[in-house]
DSSP file (Angstrom, degrees, kcal/mol; ACC not computed):
  #  RESIDUE AA STRUCTURE BP1 BP2  ACC     N-H-->O    O-->H-N    N-H-->O    O-->H-N    TCO  KAPPA ALPHA  PHI   PSI    X-CA   Y-CA   Z-CA
    1    1 A X              0   0    0      0, 0.0     2,-0.5     0, 0.0    65,-0.1   0.000 360.0 360.0 360.0 128.7   62.0   35.0 -183.0
    2    2 A X        +     0   0    0     63,-0.3     3,-0.1     1,-0.2     0, 0.0  -0.732 360.0 158.7 -84.6 122.1   62.9   38.6 -182.4
    3    3 A X        +     0   0    0     -2,-0.5     2,-0.3     1,-0.1    -1,-0.2   0.608  56.5  39.1-117.1 -18.7   66.0   38.9 -180.2
    4    4 A X  S  > S-     0   0    0      1,-0.1     4,-2.4     0, 0.0     5,-0.1  -0.846  78.4-112.8-132.3 164.0   67.4   42.4 -180.9
    5    5 A X  H  > S+     0   0    0     -2,-0.3     4,-2.5     1,-0.2     5,-0.2   0.810 116.6  56.1 -65.4 -28.8   66.2   45.8 -181.6
    6    6 A X  H  > S+     0   0    0      2,-0.2     4,-2.5     1,-0.2    -1,-0.2   0.926 108.6  47.7 -67.4 -41.6   67.5   45.7 -185.2
    7    7 A X  H  > S+     0   0    0      2,-0.2     4,-2.7     1,-0.2     5,-0.2   0.929 110.9  52.3 -62.2 -41.5   65.4   42.6 -185.7
    8    8 A X  H  X S+     0   0    0     -4,-2.4     4,-2.5     1,-0.2    -2,-0.2   0.936 111.7  45.6 -53.9 -50.2   62.4   44.4 -184.1
    9    9 A X  H  X S+     0   0    0     -4,-2.5     4,-2.6     1,-0.2    -1,-0.2   0.868 111.9  51.4 -64.0 -37.5   62.9   47.4 -186.5
   10   10 A X  H  X S+     0   0    0     -4,-2.5     4,-1.9     2,-0.2    -1,-0.2   0.941 110.3  48.2 -65.2 -48.6   63.3   45.2 -189.5
   11   11 A X  H  X S+     0   0    0     -4,-2.7     4,-2.6     1,-0.2     5,-0.2   0.929 114.6  47.9 -60.7 -48.0   60.1   43.1 -188.8
   12   12 A X  H  X S+     0   0    0     -4,-2.5     4,-2.7    -5,-0.2    -1,-0.2   0.894 106.9  53.8 -64.5 -39.2   58.2   46.4 -188.3
   13   13 A X  H  X S+     0   0    0     -4,-2.6     4,-2.0     2,-0.2    -1,-0.2   0.877 109.0  51.7 -58.4 -37.7   59.5   48.0 -191.4
   14   14 A X  H  X S+     0   0    0     -4,-1.9     4,-2.5     1,-0.2    -2,-0.2   0.944 110.4  47.2 -68.7 -40.9   58.2   45.0 -193.3
   15   15 A X  H  X S+     0   0    0     -4,-2.6     4,-2.8     2,-0.2    -2,-0.2   0.897 110.6  51.3 -59.6 -40.9   54.9   45.3 -191.7
   16   16 A X  H  X S+     0   0    0     -4,-2.7     4,-2.1    -5,-0.2    -1,-0.2   0.892 110.0  51.8 -63.1 -35.9   54.7   49.0 -192.5
   17   17 A X  H  X S+     0   0    0     -4,-2.0     4,-2.9    -5,-0.2    -2,-0.2   0.941 109.3  48.3 -67.1 -46.4   55.6   48.2 -196.1
   18   18 A X  H  X S+     0   0    0     -4,-2.5     4,-2.4     1,-0.2    -2,-0.2   0.904 109.1  53.6 -63.5 -39.7   52.8   45.7 -196.3
   19   19 A X  H  X>S+     0   0    0     -4,-2.8     5,-2.9     2,-0.2     6,-0.8   0.866 108.3  49.8 -55.1 -39.9   50.4   48.2 -194.8
   20   20 A X  H ><5S+     0   0    0     -4,-2.1     3,-1.8     3,-0.2    -2,-0.2   0.974 110.0  52.6 -61.6 -53.3   51.5   50.8 -197.6
   21   21 A X  H 3<5S+     0   0    0     -4,-2.9    -2,-0.2     1,-0.3    -1,-0.2   0.907 111.9  43.0 -50.2 -46.1   50.9   48.1 -200.2
   22   22 A X  H 3<5S-     0   0    0     -4,-2.4    -1,-0.3    -5,-0.2    -2,-0.2   0.591 110.9-124.6 -75.0  -9.5   47.3   47.4 -198.8
   23   23 A X  T <<5S+     0   0    0     -3,-1.8    -3,-0.2    -4,-0.5    -2,-0.1   0.935  80.3 117.0  60.8  45.8   46.8   51.3 -198.5
   24   24 A X      < +     0   0    0     -5,-2.9    -4,-0.2    -6,-0.1     2,-0.1   0.452  33.9 115.8-113.8 -12.7   46.0   50.8 -194.9
   25   25 A X        -     0   0    0     -6,-0.8     2,-0.2    -9,-0.1    -9,-0.0  -0.388  52.8-145.6 -73.5 135.3   48.8   52.8 -193.3
   26   26 A X     >  -     0   0    0     -2,-0.1     4,-2.0     1,-0.1     5,-0.2  -0.647  23.1-118.6 -99.9 159.3   47.9   55.9 -191.2
   27   27 A X  H  > S+     0   0    0     -2,-0.2     4,-2.5     1,-0.2     5,-0.2   0.887 115.0  55.4 -61.2 -39.3   49.7   59.1 -190.8
   28   28 A X  H  > S+     0   0    0      1,-0.2     4,-3.4     2,-0.2     5,-0.2   0.916 105.5  50.3 -60.2 -43.3   50.0   58.4 -187.0
   29   29 A X  H  > S+     0   0    0      2,-0.2     4,-2.4     1,-0.2    -1,-0.2   0.893 111.3  48.8 -62.0 -39.4   51.6   55.1 -187.6
   30   30 A X  H  X S+     0   0    0     -4,-2.0     4,-2.3     2,-0.2    -1,-0.2   0.900 112.9  48.3 -65.5 -39.0   54.1   56.6 -190.0
   31   31 A X  H  X S+     0   0    0     -4,-2.5     4,-1.7     2,-0.2    -2,-0.2   0.946 111.3  49.5 -65.0 -52.0   54.8   59.4 -187.4
   32   32 A X  H  <>S+     0   0    0     -4,-3.4     5,-2.7     1,-0.2     4,-0.3   0.914 111.1  50.0 -53.4 -46.4   55.3   56.9 -184.6
   33   33 A X  H ><5S+     0   0    0     -4,-2.4     3,-1.5     1,-0.2    -1,-0.2   0.923 109.2  51.2 -56.9 -47.9   57.6   54.8 -186.6
   34   34 A X  H 3<5S+     0   0    0     -4,-2.3    -1,-0.2     1,-0.3    -2,-0.2   0.786 111.7  45.5 -64.7 -27.6   59.7   57.8 -187.6
   35   35 A X  T 3<5S-     0   0    0     -4,-1.7    -1,-0.3    -3,-0.3    -2,-0.2   0.323 120.5-104.2-100.1  11.0   60.2   59.0 -184.0
   36   36 A X  T < 5S+     0   0    0     -3,-1.5     2,-1.4    -4,-0.3     3,-0.2   0.685  75.6 137.2  80.3  19.0   61.0   55.4 -182.7
   37   37 A X     >< +     0   0    0     -5,-2.7     4,-2.2    -6,-0.2     5,-0.2  -0.564  19.9 160.3 -89.7  71.8   57.7   54.7 -181.0
   38   38 A X  H  >  +     0   0    0     -2,-1.4     4,-2.3     1,-0.2     5,-0.2   0.811  65.8  54.2 -72.3 -30.7   57.6   51.2 -182.3
   39   39 A X  H  > S+     0   0    0      2,-0.2     4,-2.6    -3,-0.2    -1,-0.2   0.913 111.4  47.5 -67.2 -43.5   55.1   49.7 -179.8
   40   40 A X  H  > S+     0   0    0      1,-0.2     4,-1.8     2,-0.2    -2,-0.2   0.924 113.3  49.4 -58.8 -45.6   52.6   52.5 -180.7
   41   41 A X  H  X S+     0   0    0     -4,-2.2     4,-1.5     1,-0.2    -2,-0.2   0.891 113.9  43.8 -64.5 -38.0   53.2   51.9 -184.4
   42   42 A X  H  X S+     0   0    0     -4,-2.3     4,-3.3     2,-0.2     5,-0.2   0.889 107.0  60.2 -73.9 -33.0   52.7   48.1 -184.1
   43   43 A X  H  X S+     0   0    0     -4,-2.6     4,-2.4     1,-0.2    -1,-0.2   0.918 103.1  53.4 -64.8 -32.7   49.6   48.6 -181.8
   44   44 A X  H  X S+     0   0    0     -4,-1.8     4,-1.4     2,-0.2    -1,-0.2   0.973 111.5  45.2 -61.7 -46.6   48.0   50.6 -184.8
   45   45 A X  H >X S+     0   0    0     -4,-1.5     4,-1.6     1,-0.2     3,-0.7   0.965 113.3  50.5 -62.7 -50.0   48.7   47.6 -187.1
   46   46 A X  H 3X S+     0   0    0     -4,-3.3     4,-2.1     1,-0.2    -1,-0.2   0.814 105.3  55.2 -49.9 -37.2   47.4   45.2 -184.5
   47   47 A X  H 3< S+     0   0    0     -4,-2.4     4,-0.3    -5,-0.2    -1,-0.2   0.793 107.4  51.9 -70.6 -34.7   44.2   47.1 -183.9
   48   48 A X  H << S+     0   0    0     -4,-1.4    -1,-0.2    -3,-0.7    -2,-0.2   0.854 123.0  27.0 -68.1 -35.4   43.5   46.8 -187.7
   49   49 A X  H >< S+     0   0    0     -4,-1.6     3,-1.5     1,-0.1     6,-0.3   0.610  94.0  90.6-104.5 -16.6   44.0   43.1 -187.8
   50   50 A X  T 3< S+     0   0    0     -4,-2.1    -1,-0.1     1,-0.3    -3,-0.1   0.738  96.0  35.2 -67.3 -23.0   43.2   41.7 -184.4
   51   51 A X  T 3  S+     0   0    0     -4,-0.3     2,-0.6     1,-0.1    -1,-0.3   0.334 105.9  73.8-106.0   4.2   39.4   41.0 -184.9
   52   52 A X    X   -     0   0    0     -3,-1.5     3,-1.7     1,-0.1     6,-0.2  -0.884  54.7-171.4-125.8 102.0   39.5   40.0 -188.5
   53   53 A X  T 3  S+     0   0    0     -2,-0.6    -1,-0.1     1,-0.3    -3,-0.0   0.681  90.0  54.5 -64.6 -10.2   41.0   36.5 -189.1
   54   54 A X  T 3  S+     0   0    0     -3,-0.1    -1,-0.3     4,-0.0     2,-0.2   0.372  77.6 125.5 -99.3   2.5   40.9   37.2 -192.9
   55   55 A X  S X  S-     0   0    0     -3,-1.7     3,-3.3    -6,-0.3     4,-0.3  -0.462  70.7-122.8 -61.9 128.3   42.9   40.3 -192.5
   56   56 A X  G >  S+     0   0    0      1,-0.3     3,-1.1    -2,-0.2    -1,-0.1   0.736 109.7  59.4 -42.8 -34.0   46.0   40.2 -194.8
   57   57 A X  G >  S+     0   0    0      1,-0.2     3,-1.1     2,-0.2    -1,-0.3   0.696  86.3  77.7 -72.2 -15.8   48.3   40.7 -191.9
   58   58 A X  G <  S+     0   0    0     -3,-3.3    -1,-0.2     1,-0.3    -2,-0.2   0.742 102.7  36.9 -68.4 -19.7   47.1   37.6 -190.2
   59   59 A X  G <  S+     0   0    0     -3,-1.1     2,-0.6    -4,-0.3    -1,-0.3   0.289  90.0 112.3-112.9  12.9   49.2   35.6 -192.5
   60   60 A X    <>  -     0   0    0     -3,-1.1     4,-2.6     1,-0.1     5,-0.2  -0.801  59.4-147.2 -87.9 117.8   52.2   37.9 -192.7
   61   61 A X  H  > S+     0   0    0     -2,-0.6     4,-2.4     1,-0.2    -1,-0.1   0.769  96.9  50.9 -57.1 -37.4   55.2   36.4 -191.1
   62   62 A X  H  > S+     0   0    0      2,-0.2     4,-2.3     1,-0.2    -1,-0.2   0.935 113.0  47.2 -71.0 -44.3   56.7   39.8 -189.8
   63   63 A X  H  > S+     0   0    0      2,-0.2     4,-2.6     1,-0.2     3,-0.3   0.963 111.5  49.9 -59.7 -51.1   53.3   40.7 -188.3
   64   64 A X  H  X S+     0   0    0     -4,-2.6     4,-2.4     1,-0.2     5,-0.2   0.918 110.2  51.6 -59.6 -43.2   53.0   37.3 -186.6
   65   65 A X  H  X S+     0   0    0     -4,-2.4     4,-2.4     2,-0.2   -63,-0.3   0.885 111.0  48.8 -57.2 -40.2   56.6   37.7 -185.2
   66   66 A X  H  X S+     0   0    0     -4,-2.3     4,-2.6    -3,-0.3    -2,-0.2   0.904 108.4  52.2 -62.2 -46.5   55.6   41.1 -183.8
   67   67 A X  H  < S+     0   0    0     -4,-2.6     4,-0.4     1,-0.2    -2,-0.2   0.919 112.2  45.9 -63.7 -41.0   52.5   39.8 -182.2
   68   68 A X  H >< S+     0   0    0     -4,-2.4     3,-0.9     1,-0.2     4,-0.3   0.922 114.8  47.4 -64.1 -45.1   54.5   37.1 -180.5
   69   69 A X  H 3< S+     0   0    0     -4,-2.4     3,-0.3     1,-0.2    -2,-0.2   0.872 119.2  39.7 -65.9 -34.5   57.2   39.5 -179.4
   70   70 A X  T >X S+     0   0    0     -4,-2.6     4,-2.0     1,-0.2     3,-1.3   0.282  79.6 116.8 -98.9   8.4   54.6   42.0 -178.1
   71   71 A X  H <> S+     0   0    0     -3,-0.9     4,-0.9    -4,-0.4    -1,-0.2   0.845  76.2  50.0 -53.6 -42.9   52.2   39.4 -176.5
   72   72 A X  H 34 S+     0   0    0     -3,-0.3    -1,-0.3    -4,-0.3     3,-0.1   0.825 111.4  49.2 -68.0 -28.2   52.7   40.7 -173.0
   73   73 A X  H <4 S+     0   0    0     -3,-1.3    -2,-0.2     1,-0.2    -1,-0.2   0.819 117.2  38.1 -80.5 -33.7   52.1   44.3 -174.0
   74   74 A X  H  <        0   0    0     -4,-2.0    -1,-0.2     1,-0.2    -2,-0.2   0.430 360.0 360.0 -95.8   0.3   48.9   43.6 -175.9
   75   75 A X     <        0   0    0     -4,-0.9    -1,-0.2    -5,-0.2    -2,-0.1   0.472 360.0 360.0 -72.2 360.0   47.3   41.0 -173.8
């Protein structure tokens, strides 16, 4: 469970790294992350994975923690 901004940033950094490994990261996601627009950055990752139950992020614990944390924003 994410409780602090530091935990939020750490989980998002992990998701960003996973997206880099999968070669799925976009320049907009990188830019949003760099300027502290974390919700917009997360929404980019969420939009990639939301409709694909087999997407690699669907089993990523950092991604799932962010989905739970942002549930009210993405509902």
